[in-house]
N, C-alpha and C positions, 0 to 999 in steps of 0.2 A: 504494500500500500504506500502510495506517495502523497505527501502533504506539502502544501505551500503554506509557509508561516511568515507573517510579518507584523510589525507594530506600525500602526497608522499614525506615527509621530515622526516629525522631522528633527526634533531636538536630539542632539547627540547623547545627552545624559538622561534621556527619558526613562522613567520608571517602567513604561510599557515596553521599551526595548529590552530592559532587564527581565521583565516578566516573560516575553516571548522567547527569550534565550533559554530560560528555565523550562518552559513548556516544550520547546523543540528538543532539548536534551532528554527530557523524560520520554517523549514520543520515539526518539531514536532508540533509547534503551528498551522500549516496548516493541521494537522491531519495525517501526515505520522508517521509510526513507523521507527525509525532510529537506526541502528546499527553503532555507532561511534567507529571505530577501530583505533588502533595505528599501523602505518605502520611497526613498529618494530615487531609486532606479526607475520609477514609474512617473517621471516628470511629464506633465501635460498641462495645456492651457485650461482655462475655465470652459466648461462645455458650452458650445455655441453651434447650433444647427447650421448656421451659415458657414462657419469654419469647416464643419464636417462636409458640407456640400461642395465647398471650393477646394479643400485641401485633403479631405479624407480623415481617417482616424489617426491621431498623432502616434508617433512611435512608442511613447511611454505607455499609452493605453493598449497598443497592440502587444507590447511585451508582457504587460500584466495579464492580458487575455490569453496569451500563449502559455504562460506559466500556470494560470488557473486551469486551462484546458489540459495541461499535461499532468495535473494532479487529480487525486481521488477526493481530496478534502482540503479544508482550510483551517488554519489556526490564526486567529486575528486578535491582537491585543490593541484596543483602541482607547485613546484618551477620551475624557468627557469634556466637551467645550460648551459652556452655557447650558447645561442640562441636556445635551444632545450629542450627536456624533460630530466629529470634525468635518468642516467643509471640504477639506482636501480628500477625505475618504469618500464622502458622498459624491464629489466630482468624479473621482476615479470609477466608482460604481456606475455613474451615469454614462461615462465614455465606454466602459467595457460592455454595458448593456446594448450598445449600438453594433457590436460585432455579431455576425450571424454565422453559425448558430451561436446563441448566447452561451459563452463558456461556463458561466456560473450554474446553469441549469443542471440539476442532478448531482452536484457536488454536496458533500456533507460539510458541516462547519461547527467549530467550537469558538465561542466568543469569550474574551476576558478583558479586564480593564484594571489598571492601577491608577489610583487618584489620591490626591492629598485630602479629599473630602472624607467624611466619616462613612459615606455609603459606597465608596470605592469605585465610582463611575458606573454603577448599575443603571442609572437613568439613561445614560448615553447608549448603553448596550441594548436597552429596550427599543430605543429609536433606530439603532443599527439593524435590528432584526427585520424591520418593516421592508426596506428595499431589498435586502438579501433574500428573504422569504418570498417576496413578490417576484423575484427573478428565478425562483426555483431552487435555492439553496436549502438543503435539509438540515436545519440547525438543531444541534443538541439542545434539549430543554434546559439543562443546567448551564449557568454562566458563572464565571469566576470573577469576583470583584474584590480587589485588594485595597482596603482603606488605609489612610495615613501612609501612603506609599513612600514618601520621602524618608520615612523612618524605618521602613520594613526590610531593607536590604543591608547586608553586611558589605565589607570591603571587597569581597570576592563575587558579589552579585547574587549571593544566595539569600533566601528568606531567613531572617533572624529567628522567627518563631516556628518551631517544628509543627505546631498545629496548623498554621497557614500552609506550610509546605505539604503536609499530609492531605489537607483539603483539596489543594490544587491537583495533587497526584491522583486522588480518588476520583475527582471529576474527569480528569484526562483519561484515566483508565476506562471509565464508563463510556466516554466519547469514542476512544479507540476501538473498543469492542463493537460498538454500533457501526462505526465507519468501516471496519473490516467487512462486516456483513453486507453493507451497502455497496462496497467496492467489489465484492465477491463475484 
């Protein structure tokens, strides 16, 4: 089973980048092949139908679509911006949805977020489910939210609290089991 994993954050020291690295490592230990991408690799302009008509799909969106299409599932760690998903991620989803066939359709997915808020970014994850599910991604019902994220990681990028690590691993284990069956 092959997974595409990325943090939908451009900030180099993002807690979501640390979280996706942990998730990718766990998935690899669980037997998955993981393509851990940098969201910066998928640079694209704001979605504009006129740009699409005159210039086509930008290369960053094409590359994201190619890598989604080459995977069985997605691991996405997304920041929460103003109680919702980041505009950069929504924009990427909008561009990729213009590719035919839509590469997201039929993929499984697991969503997670690390946030300094006390709710860990869960509000943004609920918003992220809407376009992904609308485009045919089969999202795992559990979502991992890491509150107070700036205090959650040690110097090596590991979670300081064993309980949080165990919760992440249990949720990922559940997702990987379902994803294997769907990829089967």
